[in-house]
DRENGUDREN-62355 format. One record per atom (N, C-alpha, C): atom name; residue number from 1; chain; residue in three letters; x negated, y, z. Coordinates in Angstrom, 1 decimal, decimal comma. Atoms other than C-alpha are relative to their C-alpha. Layout:
<pts>
PT site pos unit code     px     py     pz
PT   CA NUM    A  ALA      X      Y      Z
...
</pts>
This chain:
<pts>
PT site pos unit code     px     py     pz
PT    N   1    A  MET   -0,7    0,9    0,8
PT   CA   1    A  MET   -1,1  -39,8   59,6
PT    C   1    A  MET   -0,6   -1,2    0,3
PT    N   2    A  THR    0,3    1,3   -0,4
PT   CA   2    A  THR   -2,9  -42,7   61,1
PT    C   2    A  THR    1,2   -0,4    0,5
PT    N   3    A  ALA   -0,9    0,2   -1,2
PT   CA   3    A  ALA   -0,3  -42,6   63,7
PT    C   3    A  ALA    1,2   -0,8   -1,0
PT    N   4    A  LEU   -1,2    0,5    1,0
PT   CA   4    A  LEU    2,7  -43,4   60,6
PT    C   4    A  LEU   -0,4   -1,2   -0,2
PT    N   5    A  PHE    0,5    1,4    0,0
PT   CA   5    A  PHE    0,6  -46,3   59,7
PT    C   5    A  PHE   -0,2   -0,8    1,0
PT    N   6    A  ALA   -0,2    0,5   -1,2
PT   CA   6    A  ALA    0,3  -47,2   62,8
PT    C   6    A  ALA    1,6   -1,3    0,3
PT    N   7    A  ALA   -1,4    0,4   -0,6
PT   CA   7    A  ALA    4,0  -47,4   63,6
PT    C   7    A  ALA    0,2   -1,0   -1,3
PT    N   8    A  LEU   -0,5    0,9    1,1
PT   CA   8    A  LEU    4,6  -48,9   60,0
PT    C   8    A  LEU   -0,9   -1,8    0,5
PT    N   9    A  ASP    0,7    1,3   -0,1
PT   CA   9    A  ASP    2,2  -51,8   60,9
PT    C   9    A  ASP    1,0   -0,6    1,1
PT    N  10    A  ALA   -0,3    0,4   -1,1
PT   CA  10    A  ALA    4,0  -52,2   64,0
PT    C  10    A  ALA    1,6   -1,0   -0,6
PT    N  11    A  SER   -1,0    0,6    0,3
PT   CA  11    A  SER    7,6  -53,0   62,3
PT    C  11    A  SER    0,1   -0,2   -1,5
PT    N  12    A  PRO   -0,1    0,0    1,7
PT   CA  12    A  PRO    8,5  -54,6   59,1
PT    C  12    A  PRO    0,6    0,8   -0,4
PT    N  13    A  ALA   -0,9   -1,0    0,5
PT   CA  13    A  ALA   11,4  -52,4   58,9
PT    C  13    A  ALA   -0,4    1,0   -0,8
PT    N  14    A  GLY    0,8   -0,9    0,3
PT   CA  14    A  GLY    9,1  -49,7   58,4
PT    C  14    A  GLY   -0,7    0,2   -1,5
PT    N  15    A  LEU    0,6   -0,1    1,4
PT   CA  15    A  LEU    7,2  -51,3   55,6
PT    C  15    A  LEU    0,9   -0,1   -1,2
PT    N  16    A  ALA   -1,2    0,2    1,0
PT   CA  16    A  ALA   10,3  -52,3   53,6
PT    C  16    A  ALA    0,5    1,9   -0,2
PT    N  17    A  MET   -0,9   -1,4    0,5
PT   CA  17    A  MET   11,4  -48,2   53,9
PT    C  17    A  MET   -1,1    0,5   -0,8
PT    N  18    A  LEU    1,4   -0,7    0,6
PT   CA  18    A  LEU    7,7  -47,0   52,8
PT    C  18    A  LEU    0,4   -0,6   -1,4
PT    N  19    A  ALA    0,0    0,9    1,6
PT   CA  19    A  ALA    8,2  -49,7   49,6
PT    C  19    A  ALA    1,0    0,7   -0,8
PT    N  20    A  HIS   -1,1   -1,0    0,6
PT   CA  20    A  HIS   11,6  -47,9   49,1
PT    C  20    A  HIS   -0,1    1,0   -0,5
PT    N  21    A  GLN   -0,4   -1,8    0,3
PT   CA  21    A  GLN   11,2  -44,4   48,9
PT    C  21    A  GLN   -0,5    0,2   -1,4
PT    N  22    A  GLY    0,9   -0,5    1,5
PT   CA  22    A  GLY    9,0  -44,5   45,5
PT    C  22    A  GLY    1,1    0,2   -1,1
PT    N  23    A  GLY   -1,3   -0,3    1,1
PT   CA  23    A  GLY   12,7  -44,9   43,7
PT    C  23    A  GLY   -0,9   -1,0   -1,2
PT    N  24    A  TRP    0,2    0,9    1,3
PT   CA  24    A  TRP   10,5  -47,3   41,2
PT    C  24    A  TRP    0,9   -1,2    0,0
PT    N  25    A  ASP   -1,0    1,3    0,1
PT   CA  25    A  ASP   12,7  -50,2   42,1
PT    C  25    A  ASP    1,3    0,3   -0,7
PT    N  26    A  GLU   -1,5   -0,6    0,2
PT   CA  26    A  GLU   16,1  -48,2   41,3
PT    C  26    A  GLU   -0,5    0,2   -1,6
PT    N  27    A  ALA    0,4   -0,4    1,2
PT   CA  27    A  ALA   14,1  -47,4   38,0
PT    C  27    A  ALA   -0,1   -1,3   -1,0
PT    N  28    A  LEU    0,1    1,4    0,2
PT   CA  28    A  LEU   13,5  -51,1   37,4
PT    C  28    A  LEU    1,9   -0,6   -0,4
PT    N  29    A  LEU   -1,4    0,4    0,0
PT   CA  29    A  LEU   17,3  -51,9   37,8
PT    C  29    A  LEU    0,5    0,8   -0,9
PT    N  30    A  ILE   -0,6   -0,7    0,9
PT   CA  30    A  ILE   18,7  -49,2   35,7
PT    C  30    A  ILE   -1,0   -0,1   -1,4
PT    N  31    A  GLY    1,0    0,4    1,6
PT   CA  31    A  GLY   15,7  -49,3   32,8
PT    C  31    A  GLY   -0,3   -1,4   -0,5
PT    N  32    A  GLY   -0,2    1,1    0,4
PT   CA  32    A  GLY   15,5  -52,9   32,7
PT    C  32    A  GLY    0,9   -0,5   -0,8
PT    N  33    A  PRO   -0,5    0,7    0,8
PT   CA  33    A  PRO   18,2  -54,1   31,3
PT    C  33    A  PRO    0,8    1,3   -0,8
PT    N  34    A  ILE   -0,2   -1,1    1,3
PT   CA  34    A  ILE   18,7  -50,5   29,1
PT    C  34    A  ILE   -1,0   -0,5   -0,9
PT    N  35    A  ILE    1,4    0,0    1,1
PT   CA  35    A  ILE   15,2  -51,7   27,5
PT    C  35    A  ILE    0,8   -1,5   -0,5
PT    N  36    A  VAL   -0,4    1,7    1,0
PT   CA  36    A  VAL   16,7  -55,8   26,9
PT    C  36    A  VAL    1,1    0,5   -0,8
PT    N  37    A  ILE   -1,2    0,0    0,6
PT   CA  37    A  ILE   20,1  -54,5   25,6
PT    C  37    A  ILE   -0,5    1,2   -1,6
PT    N  38    A  ALA    0,8   -0,7    1,1
PT   CA  38    A  ALA   18,0  -51,9   23,2
PT    C  38    A  ALA   -0,9   -1,0   -0,9
PT    N  39    A  GLY    0,7    0,5    0,8
PT   CA  39    A  GLY   15,7  -54,3   22,1
PT    C  39    A  GLY    0,7   -1,3   -0,7
PT    N  40    A  LEU   -0,9    1,1    0,4
PT   CA  40    A  LEU   18,5  -57,0   21,6
PT    C  40    A  LEU    0,4    0,9   -1,6
PT    N  41    A  LEU   -0,3   -0,8    1,3
PT   CA  41    A  LEU   19,8  -54,2   18,9
PT    C  41    A  LEU   -0,6    0,0   -0,9
PT    N  42    A  VAL    0,9   -0,1    1,2
PT   CA  42    A  VAL   17,0  -53,7   17,2
PT    C  42    A  VAL   -0,3   -1,6   -0,6
PT    N  43    A  LEU   -0,3    1,1    0,8
PT   CA  43    A  LEU   16,9  -57,3   16,4
PT    C  43    A  LEU    0,6   -0,4   -0,3
PT    N  44    A  ALA   -1,2    0,5    0,6
PT   CA  44    A  ALA   20,4  -57,8   15,6
PT    C  44    A  ALA    0,0    1,1   -1,4
PT    N  45    A  LYS    0,1   -0,5    1,4
PT   CA  45    A  LYS   19,8  -55,0   13,1
PT    C  45    A  LYS   -0,7   -0,6   -0,8
PT    N  46    A  ARG    1,1    0,1    1,2
PT   CA  46    A  ARG   16,6  -56,1   11,6
PT    C  46    A  ARG    0,7   -1,2   -0,6
PT    N  47    A  ARG   -0,3    1,4    0,9
PT   CA  47    A  ARG   18,6  -59,8   11,1
PT    C  47    A  ARG    1,2    0,5   -0,9
PT    N  48    A  VAL   -0,8   -0,4    0,5
PT   CA  48    A  VAL   21,4  -57,8    9,8
PT    C  48    A  VAL   -0,6    0,6   -1,5
PT    N  49    A  ASP    0,2   -0,8    0,9
PT   CA  49    A  ASP   19,7  -55,6    7,4
PT    C  49    A  ASP   -1,3   -1,1   -1,0
PT    N  50    A  ALA    1,0    1,0    0,7
PT   CA  50    A  ALA   17,1  -58,8    6,3
PT    C  50    A  ALA    1,5   -1,2   -0,7
PT    N  51    A  ALA   -1,0    1,2    0,7
PT   CA  51    A  ALA   20,7  -61,1    5,3
PT    C  51    A  ALA    0,5    1,2   -0,8
PT    N  52    A  ASP   -0,7   -0,8    1,1
PT   CA  52    A  ASP   21,9  -57,6    3,5
PT    C  52    A  ASP   -0,7    0,0   -1,0
PT    N  53    A  LEU    1,3    0,0    0,6
PT   CA  53    A  LEU   18,7  -57,5    1,8
PT    C  53    A  LEU   -0,2   -1,1   -1,0
PT    N  54    A  GLY    0,2    1,4    0,8
PT   CA  54    A  GLY   18,6  -61,2    0,9
PT    C  54    A  GLY    1,7   -0,2   -0,8
PT    N  55    A  ALA   -0,9    0,0    1,3
PT   CA  55    A  ALA   22,0  -61,0   -0,9
PT    C  55    A  ALA    0,3    1,0   -0,7
PT    N  56    A  HIS   -0,4   -0,9    1,0
PT   CA  56    A  HIS   21,9  -58,1   -2,8
PT    C  56    A  HIS   -1,4    0,1   -0,8
PT    N  57    A  SER    0,8    0,0    1,1
PT   CA  57    A  SER   18,5  -59,2   -4,4
PT    C  57    A  SER    0,2   -0,4   -1,1
PT    N  58    A  PRO   -0,1    0,5    1,4
PT   CA  58    A  PRO   18,0  -59,7   -8,0
PT    C  58    A  PRO   -0,5   -1,8   -0,1
PT    N  59    A  ASP    0,2    1,6    0,0
PT   CA  59    A  ASP   16,3  -63,0   -7,3
PT    C  59    A  ASP    1,1   -1,0    0,2
PT    N  60    A  SER   -1,1    0,9   -0,2
PT   CA  60    A  SER   19,4  -64,4   -5,4
PT    C  60    A  SER    0,9   -0,1   -1,4
PT    N  61    A  ALA   -1,1    0,0    1,4
PT   CA  61    A  ALA   21,7  -63,5   -8,3
PT    C  61    A  ALA   -0,6   -0,5   -1,1
PT    N  62    A  ASP    0,8    0,5    1,0
PT   CA  62    A  ASP   19,4  -64,9  -10,7
PT    C  62    A  ASP   -0,1   -2,0    0,1
PT    N  63    A  SER   -0,4    1,4   -0,5
PT   CA  63    A  SER   19,1  -68,3   -9,0
PT    C  63    A  SER    1,7   -0,1    0,3
PT    N  64    A  GLU   -1,1    0,2   -0,1
PT   CA  64    A  GLU   22,7  -68,3   -8,3
PT    C  64    A  GLU    0,9   -0,4   -1,5
PT    N  65    A  ALA   -0,1   -0,1    1,2
PT   CA  65    A  ALA   23,4  -67,8  -11,9
PT    C  65    A  ALA    0,0   -1,1   -0,9
PT    N  66    A  SER    0,5    1,2    0,8
PT   CA  66    A  SER   21,3  -70,6  -13,1
PT    C  66    A  SER    0,4   -1,0    0,7
PT    N  67    A  SER   -0,6    1,2   -0,5
PT   CA  67    A  SER   22,7  -73,0  -10,6
PT    C  67    A  SER    1,2   -0,2   -0,5
PT    N  68    A  GLN   -1,1    0,2    0,7
PT   CA  68    A  GLN   26,0  -72,3  -11,9
PT    C  68    A  GLN    0,2   -0,6   -1,3
PT    N  69    A  THR    0,2    0,5    1,7
PT   CA  69    A  THR   25,0  -73,0  -15,7
PT    C  69    A  THR   -0,1   -1,3    0,1
PT    N  70    A  SER    0,6    1,3    0,3
PT   CA  70    A  SER   23,5  -76,0  -15,0
PT    C  70    A  SER    0,8   -1,2    0,5
PT    N  71    A  ASP   -1,0    1,1   -0,3
PT   CA  71    A  ASP   26,3  -77,8  -13,6
PT    C  71    A  ASP    1,1   -0,3   -1,0
</pts>
């Protein structure tokens, strides 16, 4: 086992190979954009739901009716 680490110390390519073997970097390359897109979809859904709720709330209808009668 110490011979393996001695060989890795001797070559920088060996360190790169050891760092690449776990697959964590591939997981980030795939999972990162998926998480970003999912987060953006959640944010967009919240904004649409808030706009829809505001358009159909009784308070907004009362304020529109009172502003039309005052003109």
